[in-house]
C-alpha positions, -999 to +999 in steps of 0.1 A: -133+254+335-164+229+323-174+255+303-139+260+288-134+221+283-170+227+270-163+250+241-130+234+233-150+199+229-175+219+204-146+238+181-130+203+176-161+189+166-169+221+146-134+215+130-142+181+123-175+182+108-157+208+082-133+190+074-155+160+067-176+184+044-144+195+029-134+162+020-169+156+005-172+183-013-136+179-029-142+144-037-180+151-053-161+182-074-136+153-084-165+129-096-184+156-118-148+168-134-144+131-145-177+123-153-171+156-175-145+143-193-119+170-171-095+144-161-065+164-154-091+183-132-105+155-114-070+144-112-060+175-089-088+174-070-081+137-061-046+151-054-059+175-028-084+148-008-046+128-004-025+159+005-051+162+034-042+129+048-072+107+032-064+077+015-084+054+003-084+022-021-114+039-037-099+075-035-065+057-054-086+034-082-102+069-086-065+086-091-053+056-116-082+062-137-078+102-135-047+096-144-047+069-169-071+092-192-047+122-186-022+103-197+001+104-167+010+066-168+032+068-144+006+078-118-021+056-126+003+026-123+011+046-090-021+047-075-038+013-092-006-001-071-017+016-040-052+010-042-035-024-044-019-019-015-049-012+007-066-034-005-056-065-025-088-082-037-097-052-052-103-070-088-113-038-112-074-021-101-061-058-104-074-049-140-069-014-152-035-020-139-027-053-160-042-032-192-022+002-185+009-018-178+007-029-215+014+012-223+049+008-206+077+015-223+103-010-201+089-047-199+112-060-180+125-100-176+122-105-132+153-129-121+133-157-103+133-155-060+134-183-040+097-202-043+090-204-007+099-165-001+070-157-032+043-180-017+046-166+016+046-130-006+014-139-022-005-155+010+005-119+033-008-105+001-045-120+003-059-092+028-057-065+044-039-047+081-073-050+098-085-081+087-052-101+095-055-083+127-090-094+133-087-126+125-052-123+149-068-112+175-092-141+168-065-172+170-055-147+203-087-158+222-091-190+208-058-199+224-063-189+257-097-206+255-075-236+250-048-231+275-081-227+303-096-260+287-064-278+293-057-266+330-096-264+343-110-295+327-109-327+348-122-347+313-087-359+295-101-361+264-114-323+271-074-316+277-062-333+248-090-315+230-076-280+246-042-286+245-040-295+207-066-267+198-047-241+216-010-250+200-028-250+166-046-220+174-009-207+187+008-215+155-019-201+135-020-166+157+021-158+154+014-166+110-014-142+113+002-115+134+033-117+113+011-111+083-007-083+104+030-067+112+044-070+071+011-056+055+015-029+077+052-019+074+050-023+033+021+008+042+044+025+067+075+022+054+073+012+017+103+003-003+087-001-038+081+032-066+072+040-091+090+059-120+069+093-129+090+111-150+086+101-186+122+094-181+156+092-164+191+079-169+204+053-139+243+059-129+270+042-114+268+071-085+251+090-069+261+123-089+250+137-124+289+131-130+283+092-124+287+069-155+249+063-178+243+027-166+210+021-182+178+043-189+143+039-171+109+056-189+076+065-164+057+038-148+083+013-147+085+002-104+117+001-093+125-011-050+142+016-028+177+002-012+195+034-004+192+068-002+224+097-003+211+134-001+184+135-031+197+101-045+179+066-046+196+032-051+172+013-070+175-026-082+147-038-104+129-069-120+159-078-136+184-073-110+201-044-125+211-017-099+221+019-096+208+054-086+189+079-098+170+114-081+148+109-058+123+138-080+121+113-108+100+080-089+073+080-059+072+056-035+040+030-033 
């Protein structure tokens, strides 16, 4: 039995090593293709890495670059957005996204939202899920330490310090934990998408027989509201809503 477990273990390790080597070789192949100006081949190789359930901000950034060089504006914006979702502080992705967005045909107005909602969104987007989680964990331990000081200290001043420090840390813990949950939900259950088709007619209902409302073009970002079969109800930044087919967009 021990020999069987040992064999299974070594097979498992071998599979992991082979997968890692395969990803490395694909990444090198993609980078070489990009350096040689073969941008479509580079994008295809990066895509193969993504299809093996690997993701990183750097991978998506490279995919955005290769897509733009391949005249795939929609995919370029999509992958820059994906990179920033994983790492909001990625300055190169921010710069490139701003640059390629100039080429979008749809330059839409934005309906202003309540300032507090905007502020909270901006705050939650400052850090990645991991960083928010580490901060929340540290604040949780500070809260426990404050409670212990309050309970066991014989000094009145230390009790007060422990109480107020613990309460402050608890409040900040709730905030940072909520930020971590929010960022994780954005990644696991995205509700934002990018139009990847050259153009798409937005319908009034989830059917080809629905009334034509307006046309959207490649690279436009939309919010997903509801899905009915192959149809997706979307909302754009200026407040208009309608239905498009799911094959015309990709989730961020």
